[in-house]
N, CA, C and O atoms as a DFTB+ gen file, in Angstrom:
796 C
 N C O
     1  1       1.161      -1.312      -0.142
     2  2       0.339       0.114       0.194
     3  2       1.196       0.676      -0.022
     4  3       2.345       0.285       0.186
     5  1       0.681       2.432      -0.802
     6  2       1.458       3.369      -0.728
     7  2       0.152       3.983       0.049
     8  3      -0.934       3.531       0.410
     9  1       0.996       5.580       0.137
    10  2       0.032       6.551       1.419
    11  2       0.716       8.091       0.492
    12  3       1.796       8.035      -0.098
    13  1       0.186       8.874       0.517
    14  2       0.920       9.719      -0.008
    15  2       1.583      10.578       1.673
    16  3       0.985      10.735       2.738
    17  1       3.060      10.988       1.257
    18  2       3.748      11.427       2.074
    19  2       3.309      12.410       2.925
    20  3       3.126      13.484       2.352
    21  1       2.933      12.392       4.843
    22  2       2.772      13.342       5.373
    23  2       1.404      13.075       6.064
    24  3       0.970      13.724       7.015
    25  1       0.604      11.728       5.278
    26  2      -0.723      10.563       5.964
    27  2      -0.050      10.288       7.047
    28  3       1.123       9.915       7.050
    29  1      -0.831      10.475       8.144
    30  2      -0.477       9.426       9.642
    31  2      -1.605       8.316       9.948
    32  3      -1.375       7.612      10.931
    33  1      -2.522       8.125       9.397
    34  2      -3.551       7.236       9.110
    35  2      -4.556       6.362       7.732
    36  3      -4.744       7.000       6.696
    37  1      -4.853       5.618       7.796
    38  2      -5.185       5.246       6.328
    39  2      -6.214       3.860       7.025
    40  3      -5.781       3.112       7.901
    41  1      -7.598       3.745       6.425
    42  2      -8.250       2.957       6.746
    43  2      -8.677       2.472       5.121
    44  3      -9.130       3.270       4.300
    45  1      -8.441       1.039       4.843
    46  2      -8.669       0.383       3.714
    47  2     -10.314      -0.460       3.441
    48  3     -10.440      -1.464       4.141
    49  1     -11.408      -0.168       2.606
    50  2     -12.297      -0.279       2.947
    51  2     -11.965      -1.749       2.438
    52  3     -12.610      -2.659       2.959
    53  1     -11.197      -2.009       1.650
    54  2     -10.929      -3.051       0.494
    55  2     -10.596      -4.563       1.509
    56  3     -11.261      -5.594       1.421
    57  1      -9.103      -4.300       2.688
    58  2      -8.847      -5.067       3.357
    59  2      -9.519      -5.219       4.842
    60  3      -9.506      -6.248       5.518
    61  1     -10.211      -3.749       5.260
    62  2     -10.915      -3.723       6.461
    63  2      -9.602      -3.073       7.649
    64  3      -9.551      -2.910       8.868
    65  1      -9.099      -2.949       7.023
    66  2      -7.857      -2.861       8.187
    67  2      -7.299      -0.986       8.188
    68  3      -7.485      -0.182       7.275
    69  1      -6.527      -0.705       9.667
    70  2      -6.093       0.320       9.472
    71  2      -4.956       0.698      10.176
    72  3      -4.777       0.392      11.355
    73  1      -3.775       1.690       9.158
    74  2      -2.854       1.683       9.719
    75  2      -2.691       3.075      10.116
    76  3      -3.292       3.930       9.466
    77  1      -1.866       3.454      11.221
    78  2      -1.555       4.357      12.027
    79  2      -0.390       4.905      12.610
    80  3      -0.240       4.512      13.766
    81  1       0.689       5.856      12.116
    82  2       2.088       5.900      12.706
    83  2       1.796       7.147      13.525
    84  3       1.463       8.291      13.217
    85  1       2.051       6.494      14.739
    86  2       2.724       7.664      15.527
    87  2       3.397       8.451      16.026
    88  3       4.490       8.224      16.545
    89  1       2.717       9.737      15.926
    90  2       3.555      10.923      15.243
    91  2       4.466      11.665      17.160
    92  3       5.162      12.663      17.345
    93  1       4.087      10.831      17.927
    94  2       4.676      10.701      19.457
    95  2       5.531       9.938      19.284
    96  3       6.720      10.221      19.429
    97  1       5.215       9.123      19.034
    98  2       6.656       7.653      19.306
    99  2       6.588       7.609      20.944
   100  3       7.415       7.956      21.787
   101  1       5.262       7.039      21.062
   102  2       5.005       6.511      21.900
   103  2       4.590       7.497      23.470
   104  3       3.899       7.068      24.394
   105  1       5.262       8.920      23.392
   106  2       4.897       9.428      24.247
   107  2       3.928      10.430      24.535
   108  3       3.877      11.495      23.919
   109  1       2.842       9.983      25.838
   110  2       1.683      10.552      26.347
   111  2       1.700      12.136      26.396
   112  3       0.610      12.693      26.260
   113  1       2.625      12.774      26.543
   114  2       2.732      13.523      26.889
   115  2       3.547      14.992      25.995
   116  3       4.188      15.985      26.339
   117  1       3.150      14.506      24.948
   118  2       4.103      14.902      23.717
   119  2       3.053      16.082      22.912
   120  3       1.847      15.886      22.759
   121  1       3.734      17.250      22.473
   122  2       2.403      18.730      22.406
   123  2       1.532      17.791      21.280
   124  3       0.323      18.001      21.383
   125  1       1.865      16.877      20.308
   126  2       1.236      16.458      18.969
   127  2       0.274      15.299      19.825
   128  3      -0.447      14.593      19.120
   129  1       0.250      15.138      20.938
   130  2      -0.335      13.951      21.155
   131  2      -2.386      14.106      20.250
   132  3      -2.986      13.264      19.583
   133  1      -2.700      15.121      20.562
   134  2      -3.826      15.533      20.050
   135  2      -4.184      15.118      18.414
   136  3      -5.279      14.689      18.049
   137  1      -3.292      15.292      17.743
   138  2      -3.113      14.760      16.692
   139  2      -3.238      13.280      16.432
   140  3      -4.054      12.787      15.653
   141  1      -2.173      12.475      17.303
   142  2      -2.560      11.437      17.474
   143  2      -3.586      10.580      17.426
   144  3      -3.774       9.628      16.668
   145  1      -4.653      11.276      18.874
   146  2      -5.916      11.035      18.716
   147  2      -7.343      11.170      17.999
   148  3      -8.391      10.523      18.012
   149  1      -6.870      12.333      17.365
   150  2      -7.420      12.770      16.086
   151  2      -7.385      11.644      15.392
   152  3      -8.568      11.324      15.270
   153  1      -6.799      10.947      14.929
   154  2      -6.164      10.505      13.863
   155  2      -6.902       9.011      14.501
   156  3      -7.754       8.490      13.782
   157  1      -6.719       8.645      15.234
   158  2      -7.054       7.243      15.734
   159  2      -8.646       7.029      15.600
   160  3      -9.277       6.010      15.317
   161  1      -9.050       8.247      15.879
   162  2     -10.866       8.825      15.972
   163  2     -11.098       8.553      14.418
   164  3     -12.019       7.926      13.893
   165  1     -10.332       9.005      14.000
   166  2     -10.656       9.266      12.511
   167  2     -11.286       8.266      11.475
   168  3     -12.258       8.198      10.724
   169  1      -9.804       7.268      11.985
   170  2      -9.530       6.236      11.217
   171  2     -10.487       4.743      11.897
   172  3     -10.768       3.705      11.298
   173  1     -10.870       5.211      13.586
   174  2     -11.849       4.296      13.760
   175  2     -13.275       4.691      13.223
   176  3     -14.033       3.849      12.740
   177  1     -13.528       5.750      13.314
   178  2     -14.816       6.546      12.481
   179  2     -14.821       5.606      11.516
   180  3     -15.647       4.739      11.801
   181  1     -14.275       5.398      10.521
   182  2     -14.511       5.093       9.156
   183  2     -14.437       3.556       9.126
   184  3     -15.090       3.017       8.233
   185  1     -13.738       2.767       9.969
   186  2     -13.882       1.236      10.495
   187  2     -15.068       0.880      10.464
   188  3     -15.684       0.135       9.702
   189  1     -15.558       1.867      11.961
   190  2     -16.691       1.531      12.129
   191  2     -18.033       1.295      11.212
   192  3     -18.748       0.313      11.018
   193  1     -18.044       2.682      10.728
   194  2     -18.641       2.998       9.457
   195  2     -18.796       2.143       8.493
   196  3     -19.944       2.009       8.070
   197  1     -17.750       1.367       7.905
   198  2     -18.127       0.765       7.129
   199  2     -18.833      -0.647       7.434
   200  3     -19.730      -1.173       6.775
   201  1     -18.260      -1.088       8.498
   202  2     -18.706      -2.558       9.424
   203  2     -20.178      -2.537       9.933
   204  3     -20.855      -3.499      10.293
   205  1     -20.533      -1.161       9.877
   206  2     -22.082      -1.006      10.633
   207  2     -23.141      -0.644       9.756
   208  3     -24.279      -0.715      10.220
   209  1     -22.960      -0.187       8.322
   210  2     -23.864      -0.160       7.278
   211  2     -23.886       1.380       7.156
   212  3     -24.680       1.841       6.336
   213  1     -22.895       2.484       8.070
   214  2     -23.825       3.357       7.245
   215  2     -23.112       3.312       6.298
   216  3     -23.922       3.205       5.377
   217  1     -21.782       3.321       5.709
   218  2     -21.170       3.399       4.424
   219  2     -20.852       1.965       3.703
   220  3     -20.713       1.097       4.564
   221  1     -20.698       1.473       2.388
   222  2     -21.161       0.060       1.899
   223  2     -19.807       0.292       1.790
   224  3     -19.415       1.423       1.505
   225  1     -18.840      -0.841       2.022
   226  2     -17.672      -1.250       1.771
   227  2     -17.386      -1.950       0.189
   228  3     -16.327      -1.924      -0.438
   229  1     -18.608      -2.534      -0.192
   230  2     -18.369      -2.868      -1.897
   231  2     -19.332      -1.703      -3.100
   232  3     -19.378      -1.773      -4.328
   233  1     -19.856      -0.918      -2.371
   234  2     -19.961       0.223      -3.723
   235  2     -19.699       1.258      -3.583
   236  3     -19.676       1.430      -2.364
   237  1     -19.418       2.318      -4.167
   238  2     -18.492       3.766      -4.525
   239  2     -19.246       4.670      -3.272
   240  3     -20.476       4.624      -3.277
   241  1     -18.687       5.364      -2.365
   242  2     -19.021       6.327      -1.789
   243  2     -18.672       7.492      -1.929
   244  3     -17.488       7.733      -2.160
   245  1     -19.412       8.294      -1.849
   246  2     -18.843      10.149      -1.930
   247  2     -17.710      10.301      -0.968
   248  3     -18.023      10.492       0.207
   249  1     -16.353      10.244      -1.301
   250  2     -15.659      10.479      -0.377
   251  2     -15.675      11.830       0.174
   252  3     -14.570      12.067       0.661
   253  1     -16.670      13.043       0.323
   254  2     -16.941      14.055       0.910
   255  2     -17.699      13.325       2.239
   256  3     -17.477      13.559       3.427
   257  1     -18.594      12.434       1.700
   258  2     -19.673      12.087       2.650
   259  2     -18.683      11.006       3.857
   260  3     -18.700      10.954       5.087
   261  1     -17.968      10.326       2.922
   262  2     -17.132       9.003       4.232
   263  2     -16.045       9.826       4.938
   264  3     -15.949       9.381       6.082
   265  1     -15.030      11.022       4.706
   266  2     -14.366      11.927       5.031
   267  2     -14.961      13.115       6.467
   268  3     -14.586      13.462       7.587
   269  1     -16.129      13.383       5.473
   270  2     -16.848      14.447       6.151
   271  2     -17.585      14.025       7.802
   272  3     -17.908      14.636       8.820
   273  1     -17.595      12.634       7.308
   274  2     -18.414      12.086       8.910
   275  2     -17.365      11.981       9.604
   276  3     -17.444      12.379      10.766
   277  1     -16.077      11.425       9.125
   278  2     -14.799      10.948       9.892
   279  2     -14.296      12.169      10.886
   280  3     -14.050      12.056      12.087
   281  1     -14.197      13.481      10.004
   282  2     -13.626      14.332      10.561
   283  2     -14.382      15.474      11.371
   284  3     -13.978      16.551      11.811
   285  1     -15.784      14.770      11.414
   286  2     -16.963      15.065      12.528
   287  2     -16.057      14.833      13.945
   288  3     -15.725      15.603      14.845
   289  1     -15.822      13.378      13.695
   290  2     -15.627      12.539      14.578
   291  2     -14.390      12.574      15.499
   292  3     -14.137      11.859      16.469
   293  1     -13.480      13.874      14.797
   294  2     -12.068      14.485      15.923
   295  2     -12.408      15.214      16.383
   296  3     -11.605      16.117      16.619
   297  1     -13.569      15.348      16.766
   298  2     -13.901      17.131      17.583
   299  2     -14.183      15.955      18.992
   300  3     -14.448      14.765      18.817
   301  1     -14.060      16.576      20.260
   302  2     -14.345      16.171      21.123
   303  2     -16.265      16.112      21.484
   304  3     -16.849      15.206      22.079
   305  1     -16.670      16.948      21.097
   306  2     -18.019      17.027      21.590
   307  2     -19.168      16.069      20.375
   308  3     -20.383      16.070      20.176
   309  1     -18.133      15.427      19.858
   310  2     -19.240      14.371      19.408
   311  2     -18.861      13.143      19.863
   312  3     -19.783      12.382      20.155
   313  1     -17.875      12.797      19.984
   314  2     -17.435      11.836      20.112
   315  2     -18.052      11.353      21.838
   316  3     -18.790      10.411      22.127
   317  1     -17.602      12.103      22.499
   318  2     -17.610      12.534      24.038
   319  2     -18.690      13.447      24.369
   320  3     -18.274      14.062      25.351
   321  1     -19.850      13.867      24.081
   322  2     -21.250      14.899      24.107
   323  2     -21.482      15.253      26.060
   324  3     -21.786      16.281      26.665
   325  1     -21.222      14.126      26.429
   326  2     -21.580      13.904      27.630
   327  2     -20.706      14.761      28.542
   328  3     -21.040      15.357      29.565
   329  1     -19.403      14.685      27.893
   330  2     -17.952      15.741      28.853
   331  2     -17.416      16.343      28.250
   332  3     -16.325      16.850      28.513
   333  1     -18.553      16.536      26.477
   334  2     -18.093      17.917      26.167
   335  2     -19.081      18.533      25.779
   336  3     -18.945      18.566      24.556
   337  1     -20.514      19.339      26.190
   338  2     -21.842      19.050      25.729
   339  2     -21.823      20.028      25.120
   340  3     -22.579      19.953      24.151
   341  1     -21.003      21.519      25.257
   342  2     -21.183      22.396      24.126
   343  2     -20.980      22.579      22.631
   344  3     -20.319      21.782      21.966
   345  1     -21.537      23.595      22.154
   346  2     -22.246      23.839      20.529
   347  2     -20.286      23.792      19.829
   348  3     -19.932      23.100      18.875
   349  1     -19.247      24.834      20.748
   350  2     -17.851      24.882      20.174
   351  2     -17.341      23.207      20.224
   352  3     -16.500      22.802      19.421
   353  1     -17.776      22.569      20.957
   354  2     -16.866      21.010      21.750
   355  2     -17.301      19.763      20.359
   356  3     -17.163      18.541      20.306
   357  1     -17.897      20.839      19.303
   358  2     -18.453      19.984      18.397
   359  2     -17.729      20.397      17.007
   360  3     -17.484      19.808      15.954
   361  1     -17.567      21.348      17.381
   362  2     -16.351      21.795      16.171
   363  2     -15.717      21.364      15.721
   364  3     -15.124      20.747      16.606
   365  1     -15.190      21.114      14.676
   366  2     -13.316      20.719      14.702
   367  2     -12.831      21.825      13.967
   368  3     -13.093      21.904      12.767
   369  1     -12.003      22.883      14.669
   370  2     -11.544      23.790      15.079
   371  2     -10.209      23.535      13.871
   372  3      -9.820      24.170      12.891
   373  1      -9.916      22.647      14.344
   374  2      -8.916      22.956      12.246
   375  2      -9.207      22.950      11.264
   376  3      -8.780      23.688      10.376
   377  1      -9.938      22.189      11.184
   378  2     -10.673      21.986       9.788
   379  2     -11.930      23.180       9.022
   380  3     -12.215      23.517       7.872
   381  1     -12.455      23.555      10.520
   382  2     -13.012      24.993       9.967
   383  2     -12.269      26.087       9.694
   384  3     -12.778      26.972       9.006
   385  1     -10.867      26.236      10.205
   386  2     -10.198      27.379       9.866
   387  2     -10.308      27.102       8.249
   388  3     -11.020      27.697       7.441
   389  1      -9.113      25.698       7.950
   390  2      -9.062      24.871       6.488
   391  2      -9.833      26.043       5.566
   392  3      -9.407      26.945       4.844
   393  1     -11.473      25.487       6.028
   394  2     -12.074      25.909       5.184
   395  2     -12.429      26.849       5.493
   396  3     -12.788      27.244       4.384
   397  1     -12.736      27.887       6.347
   398  2     -13.157      29.522       5.995
   399  2     -11.893      30.108       5.729
   400  3     -12.048      31.306       5.495
   401  1     -10.779      29.779       5.673
   402  2      -9.906      30.468       4.831
   403  2      -9.951      29.814       3.526
   404  3     -10.308      30.663       2.709
   405  1      -9.849      29.240       3.240
   406  2     -10.094      28.171       1.329
   407  2     -11.209      28.945       0.840
   408  3     -11.247      29.233      -0.356
   409  1     -12.505      29.469       1.961
   410  2     -13.901      29.641       1.017
   411  2     -13.310      31.398       0.921
   412  3     -13.632      32.097      -0.040
   413  1     -12.361      31.974       2.142
   414  2     -12.355      33.815       1.764
   415  2     -11.333      33.300       0.409
   416  3     -11.849      33.344      -0.708
   417  1     -10.166      32.909       0.514
   418  2      -9.558      33.009      -1.057
   419  2      -9.485      32.478      -2.233
   420  3      -9.052      33.029      -3.246
   421  1     -10.053      31.013      -2.100
   422  2     -10.081      30.315      -3.652
   423  2     -11.075      29.700      -3.395
   424  3     -10.675      28.554      -3.599
   425  1     -12.290      29.593      -3.034
   426  2     -13.399      28.876      -3.330
   427  2     -14.527      29.558      -4.497
   428  3     -15.223      30.557      -4.316
   429  1     -14.473      28.750      -5.648
   430  2     -15.477      29.377      -6.530
   431  2     -16.738      29.145      -6.060
   432  3     -17.143      28.089      -5.575
   433  1     -17.664      30.689      -6.297
   434  2     -19.102      30.975      -6.389
   435  2     -19.619      28.983      -6.340
   436  3     -18.746      28.123      -6.222
   437  1     -20.775      28.711      -6.429
   438  2     -21.672      28.281      -6.984
   439  2     -20.731      26.467      -6.604
   440  3     -21.523      25.527      -6.534
   441  1     -19.861      26.259      -6.486
   442  2     -19.194      25.012      -6.858
   443  2     -19.785      23.783      -5.903
   444  3     -19.540      22.675      -6.381
   445  1     -20.511      23.765      -4.654
   446  2     -20.816      22.568      -4.379
   447  2     -21.182      21.781      -4.995
   448  3     -20.781      20.706      -4.548
   449  1     -22.200      21.585      -6.475
   450  2     -22.528      20.576      -6.909
   451  2     -21.135      19.888      -7.527
   452  3     -21.149      18.665      -7.390
   453  1     -20.139      20.323      -8.067
   454  2     -18.803      19.831      -8.332
   455  2     -18.227      19.251      -7.455
   456  3     -17.337      18.451      -7.744
   457  1     -18.567      19.488      -6.198
   458  2     -18.262      19.231      -4.936
   459  2     -18.231      17.777      -3.953
   460  3     -17.467      17.085      -3.281
   461  1     -20.025      17.906      -4.527
   462  2     -20.868      16.400      -4.132
   463  2     -20.603      15.424      -5.757
   464  3     -20.563      14.197      -5.660
   465  1     -20.456      16.019      -7.023
   466  2     -20.375      15.176      -8.035
   467  2     -19.257      14.271      -8.131
   468  3     -19.306      13.095      -8.493
   469  1     -18.312      14.887      -7.795
   470  2     -17.173      13.523      -7.864
   471  2     -16.171      13.875      -6.607
   472  3     -16.594      14.736      -5.836
   473  1     -14.829      13.271      -6.310
   474  2     -14.182      13.029      -5.197
   475  2     -12.816      14.062      -6.254
   476  3     -11.721      13.535      -6.058
   477  1     -12.722      15.036      -7.023
   478  2     -11.778      15.597      -7.664
   479  2     -10.979      15.767      -6.727
   480  3      -9.883      15.228      -6.577
   481  1     -11.911      17.116      -5.540
   482  2     -11.229      17.661      -4.851
   483  2     -10.403      17.326      -4.052
   484  3      -9.579      18.191      -3.756
   485  1     -10.308      16.246      -3.526
   486  2      -9.543      15.087      -3.034
   487  2      -8.532      14.973      -3.275
   488  3      -7.658      15.153      -2.428
   489  1      -8.207      14.551      -4.808
   490  2      -7.282      14.048      -5.715
   491  2      -6.161      16.097      -5.716
   492  3      -5.019      16.466      -5.441
   493  1      -7.316      16.687      -6.150
   494  2      -6.446      17.824      -6.735
   495  2      -5.879      19.109      -5.123
   496  3      -4.738      19.536      -4.951
   497  1      -6.791      19.330      -4.460
   498  2      -6.738      20.238      -3.369
   499  2      -6.815      19.271      -1.974
   500  3      -7.891      19.604      -1.477
   501  1      -6.327      18.440      -1.267
   502  2      -7.013      17.429      -0.385
   503  2      -6.609      18.064       1.135
   504  3      -7.135      17.574       2.134
   505  1      -5.578      19.263       1.260
   506  2      -5.314      19.732       2.218
   507  2      -7.238      21.167       2.883
   508  3      -7.567      21.809       3.880
   509  1      -7.725      20.913       1.676
   510  2      -9.063      22.135       1.787
   511  2     -10.377      20.884       1.629
   512  3     -11.358      20.828       2.370
   513  1     -10.068      19.892       0.404
   514  2     -11.022      18.829       0.701
   515  2     -11.633      18.678       2.234
   516  3     -12.715      19.213       2.480
   517  1     -11.045      18.067       3.085
   518  2     -10.936      17.568       4.246
   519  2     -11.893      18.650       4.950
   520  3     -12.976      18.403       5.481
   521  1     -11.179      20.069       4.830
   522  2     -12.028      21.334       5.209
   523  2     -13.494      21.437       5.065
   524  3     -14.261      21.594       6.015
   525  1     -13.969      21.307       3.377
   526  2     -15.176      21.696       3.033
   527  2     -16.409      20.027       3.455
   528  3     -17.584      19.893       3.795
   529  1     -15.325      19.150       3.185
   530  2     -16.387      17.661       3.935
   531  2     -16.830      18.061       4.982
   532  3     -18.001      18.368       5.208
   533  1     -15.481      18.107       6.071
   534  2     -16.197      18.323       7.247
   535  2     -17.219      19.518       7.465
   536  3     -18.221      19.186       8.098
   537  1     -17.172      20.619       7.131
   538  2     -18.085      21.565       6.468
   539  2     -19.507      21.254       6.128
   540  3     -20.550      21.510       6.731
   541  1     -19.295      20.692       5.109
   542  2     -20.477      20.132       4.525
   543  2     -21.828      19.471       6.172
   544  3     -22.830      19.756       6.828
   545  1     -20.353      18.132       5.877
   546  2     -21.311      17.641       6.851
   547  2     -22.033      17.418       7.965
   548  3     -22.888      16.604       8.314
   549  1     -21.308      18.628       8.581
   550  2     -21.557      19.110       9.906
   551  2     -22.556      20.097       9.377
   552  3     -23.702      19.743       9.653
   553  1     -22.498      21.085       8.788
   554  2     -23.649      21.863       8.436
   555  2     -25.286      20.773       8.359
   556  3     -26.191      20.832       9.191
   557  1     -25.244      19.624       6.804
   558  2     -26.336      18.849       7.474
   559  2     -26.773      18.089       8.014
   560  3     -27.833      17.582       7.645
   561  1     -25.981      17.617       9.360
   562  2     -25.829      16.798      10.456
   563  2     -27.185      18.282      11.463
   564  3     -28.374      18.598      11.499
   565  1     -26.116      18.589      11.937
   566  2     -26.391      20.175      12.405
   567  2     -27.778      20.130      12.077
   568  3     -28.334      19.300      12.796
   569  1     -28.620      20.725      11.227
   570  2     -29.652      21.685      10.821
   571  2     -30.485      20.450       9.928
   572  3     -31.584      20.281      10.455
   573  1     -30.357      19.857       9.149
   574  2     -30.978      18.901       8.596
   575  2     -30.750      17.234       8.833
   576  3     -30.741      16.532       7.821
   577  1     -30.601      16.715       9.910
   578  2     -30.239      14.927      10.432
   579  2     -31.681      14.204       9.761
   580  3     -31.302      13.332       8.978
   581  1     -32.911      14.256       9.793
   582  2     -33.354      13.233       9.212
   583  2     -33.154      13.437       8.052
   584  3     -33.628      12.336       7.772
   585  1     -32.868      13.859       7.026
   586  2     -32.490      14.059       5.773
   587  2     -30.942      13.281       5.430
   588  3     -30.322      12.546       4.661
   589  1     -30.911      13.845       6.288
   590  2     -28.934      13.327       5.866
   591  2     -29.015      12.075       6.317
   592  3     -28.427      11.286       5.577
   593  1     -29.694      11.429       7.571
   594  2     -29.591      10.145       8.218
   595  2     -30.586       9.089       6.654
   596  3     -30.647       7.870       6.813
   597  1     -31.170       9.630       5.483
   598  2     -31.809       9.145       4.770
   599  2     -31.164       8.912       3.438
   600  3     -31.263       7.915       2.722
   601  1     -30.281      10.345       3.176
   602  2     -29.316      10.558       2.221
   603  2     -28.447       9.775       2.238
   604  3     -27.982       9.413       1.157
   605  1     -27.685       8.998       4.030
   606  2     -26.493       8.175       4.034
   607  2     -26.794       7.098       3.361
   608  3     -26.161       6.695       2.384
   609  1     -28.054       6.423       3.982
   610  2     -28.863       5.088       4.013
   611  2     -29.003       4.872       2.236
   612  3     -28.660       3.804       1.730
   613  1     -29.567       6.072       1.361
   614  2     -29.641       5.786      -0.063
   615  2     -28.272       5.410      -0.487
   616  3     -28.014       4.415      -1.164
   617  1     -27.417       6.265      -0.047
   618  2     -25.911       6.392      -0.549
   619  2     -25.571       4.517      -0.315
   620  3     -25.577       3.722      -1.255
   621  1     -25.324       4.173       1.010
   622  2     -24.817       2.827       1.456
   623  2     -25.823       1.851       1.005
   624  3     -25.659       0.694       1.394
   625  1     -27.105       2.179       0.051
   626  2     -27.531       0.726      -0.022
   627  2     -27.715       0.566      -1.932
   628  3     -28.511      -0.076      -2.618
   629  1     -26.408       1.611      -2.332
   630  2     -26.864       1.300      -3.543
   631  2     -25.399       0.110      -4.030
   632  3     -24.320      -0.130      -3.489
   633  1     -26.200      -0.493      -5.530
   634  2     -25.543      -1.771      -5.611
   635  2     -24.387      -2.347      -5.364
   636  3     -23.821      -1.266      -5.202
   637  1     -23.409      -3.233      -5.168
   638  2     -22.498      -3.415      -5.119
   639  2     -21.705      -3.952      -6.576
   640  3     -21.894      -4.963      -7.252
   641  1     -20.698      -2.759      -6.741
   642  2     -19.710      -2.570      -7.907
   643  2     -20.408      -1.866      -9.034
   644  3     -19.950      -1.844     -10.177
   645  1     -21.334      -1.392      -8.738
   646  2     -22.015      -0.685      -9.780
   647  2     -20.833       0.883      -9.845
   648  3     -19.902       0.860      -9.040
   649  1     -20.934       1.991     -10.685
   650  2     -20.457       3.083     -10.493
   651  2     -21.264       4.090     -10.726
   652  3     -22.260       3.985     -11.443
   653  1     -20.856       5.311     -10.058
   654  2     -21.547       5.525      -9.353
   655  2     -21.418       7.176     -10.113
   656  3     -20.491       7.824      -9.627
   657  1     -22.154       7.856     -11.133
   658  2     -22.005       8.454     -11.613
   659  2     -21.955       9.851     -11.531
   660  3     -22.250      10.035     -10.350
   661  1     -21.739      11.139     -12.116
   662  2     -21.541      12.366     -11.041
   663  2     -22.671      12.668     -11.009
   664  3     -23.046      13.033      -9.895
   665  1     -23.955      12.677     -12.358
   666  2     -25.656      12.909     -12.097
   667  2     -25.862      11.848     -11.105
   668  3     -26.837      11.986     -10.365
   669  1     -25.049      10.715     -10.942
   670  2     -26.487       9.999      -9.957
   671  2     -26.467      10.336      -8.468
   672  3     -27.388      10.315      -7.652
   673  1     -24.762      10.753      -8.280
   674  2     -24.508      11.300      -6.772
   675  2     -25.014      12.744      -6.754
   676  3     -24.975      13.340      -5.678
   677  1     -25.403      13.253      -7.648
   678  2     -26.256      14.809      -7.461
   679  2     -27.572      14.926      -7.462
   680  3     -28.313      15.827      -7.070
   681  1     -27.887      13.267      -8.256
   682  2     -29.170      13.350      -8.110
   683  2     -30.235      13.079      -6.479
   684  3     -31.331      13.443      -6.054
   685  1     -28.819      12.039      -5.914
   686  2     -29.079      10.952      -4.665
   687  2     -29.143      12.158      -3.607
   688  3     -29.915      12.044      -2.655
   689  1     -28.252      13.458      -3.764
   690  2     -28.097      14.418      -3.058
   691  2     -29.695      15.271      -2.808
   692  3     -30.399      15.495      -1.824
   693  1     -29.804      15.652      -4.654
   694  2     -31.080      16.709      -4.378
   695  2     -31.794      16.228      -3.883
   696  3     -32.421      16.984      -3.141
   697  1     -32.382      14.377      -3.857
   698  2     -33.750      13.755      -3.623
   699  2     -33.589      14.291      -2.091
   700  3     -34.649      14.466      -1.489
   701  1     -32.624      14.514      -1.538
   702  2     -32.640      14.432      -0.037
   703  2     -32.753      15.868       0.509
   704  3     -33.477      16.050       1.488
   705  1     -31.953      17.125      -0.167
   706  2     -31.913      17.928       0.249
   707  2     -32.502      19.140      -0.313
   708  3     -32.102      20.236       0.080
   709  1     -33.224      19.063      -1.010
   710  2     -33.916      19.499      -2.456
   711  2     -33.026      20.111      -3.831
   712  3     -31.848      20.409      -3.632
   713  1     -33.450      20.242      -4.841
   714  2     -33.341      20.259      -5.955
   715  2     -32.247      22.232      -6.636
   716  3     -31.820      22.550      -7.746
   717  1     -32.237      22.828      -5.562
   718  2     -31.528      24.057      -4.976
   719  2     -30.399      24.127      -4.885
   720  3     -30.109      25.108      -4.201
   721  1     -29.252      23.405      -5.337
   722  2     -28.456      23.685      -4.706
   723  2     -27.250      25.247      -4.462
   724  3     -26.277      25.563      -3.776
   725  1     -27.976      25.718      -5.341
   726  2     -26.797      26.976      -4.951
   727  2     -28.070      27.527      -3.544
   728  3     -27.419      27.373      -2.511
   729  1     -29.025      27.883      -3.278
   730  2     -29.743      27.998      -2.154
   731  2     -29.562      27.601      -0.894
   732  3     -29.800      28.119       0.197
   733  1     -28.977      26.325      -1.331
   734  2     -28.525      25.625      -0.058
   735  2     -26.762      25.810       0.219
   736  3     -26.227      25.544       1.295
   737  1     -26.307      26.130      -0.548
   738  2     -25.201      26.267      -0.775
   739  2     -24.830      28.006      -0.317
   740  3     -23.745      28.583      -0.243
   741  1     -25.694      28.305      -0.164
   742  2     -26.069      30.062       0.588
   743  2     -25.776      29.894       1.906
   744  3     -24.813      30.239       2.591
   745  1     -27.423      28.923       2.284
   746  2     -27.159      28.330       3.722
   747  2     -26.595      28.146       4.561
   748  3     -26.641      28.724       5.647
   749  1     -25.574      26.815       4.038
   750  2     -24.596      26.558       4.468
   751  2     -23.611      27.344       4.166
   752  3     -22.703      26.595       4.528
   753  1     -23.173      28.111       3.850
   754  2     -21.730      28.847       4.306
   755  2     -21.853      30.187       4.738
   756  3     -20.934      30.974       4.966
   757  1     -23.305      30.416       4.846
   758  2     -24.058      31.495       5.985
   759  2     -23.992      30.362       7.472
   760  3     -24.286      31.094       8.416
   761  1     -23.802      29.320       7.862
   762  2     -23.624      28.685       8.736
   763  2     -22.446      28.465       9.419
   764  3     -22.231      28.371      10.628
   765  1     -21.503      28.377       8.182
   766  2     -20.146      27.887       8.863
   767  2     -19.387      29.076       9.300
   768  3     -18.589      29.120      10.237
   769  1     -19.894      30.486       8.135
   770  2     -19.108      31.708       8.785
   771  2     -19.569      32.032      10.134
   772  3     -18.880      32.553      11.010
   773  1     -20.618      31.729      10.213
   774  2     -21.202      32.021      11.936
   775  2     -20.970      31.467      12.654
   776  3     -20.889      31.835      13.826
   777  1     -20.752      30.249      12.191
   778  2     -20.373      28.930      13.760
   779  2     -18.805      29.786      14.269
   780  3     -18.537      29.296      15.366
   781  1     -18.052      30.511      14.016
   782  2     -16.563      30.831      15.412
   783  2     -17.627      32.156      16.399
   784  3     -17.607      32.410      17.604
   785  1     -18.591      32.857      15.106
   786  2     -18.957      33.782      16.714
   787  2     -20.414      33.065      17.453
   788  3     -21.363      33.709      17.901
   789  1     -20.263      31.422      17.427
   790  2     -21.278      30.585      18.621
   791  2     -20.174      30.063      19.614
   792  3     -20.349      29.202      20.477
   793  1     -19.085      30.691      19.360
   794  2     -18.238      30.306      20.644
   795  2     -18.144      30.978      21.239
   796  3     -17.506      30.800      22.277
């Protein structure tokens, strides 16, 4: 298995295995221990989601959905809401900063459709794609949880081995969240821009 330089964790749906790199070299007092913890939770989220039917290991899954869910769980308020009940603790601060910076400097207007239609962003601009995946998943889970759950079920129930065209991906998304993607995008961007003010 080959992975990109700088990758510290990887889950393979094909083998159902997780590979992790300990950036602290076993030192729990190391200042980067939080990165280790976030990586472990991120990859464990993938493995759990793919093994419980949240995602399918046998059909194509949109990368924004898979990575968006995993990056959500990096925040302590998502995986431990009893001890971290505040809204700010559900925010993945690093991913939010990545996305807000990208949104202000490089993101093109009305680009939501392209983001959900293909996985190209994760190949072309991975550092910002993870932030955008987090932002979109966070917005939909926080504001439209029923529709998000139905959408995840629709995607997970796709026939094994079939291609998942850009048109099908957009159609499934619109069936769950509405046909007007530009309107949804404006609500989404406003919500994420206002999230830091709720801290």
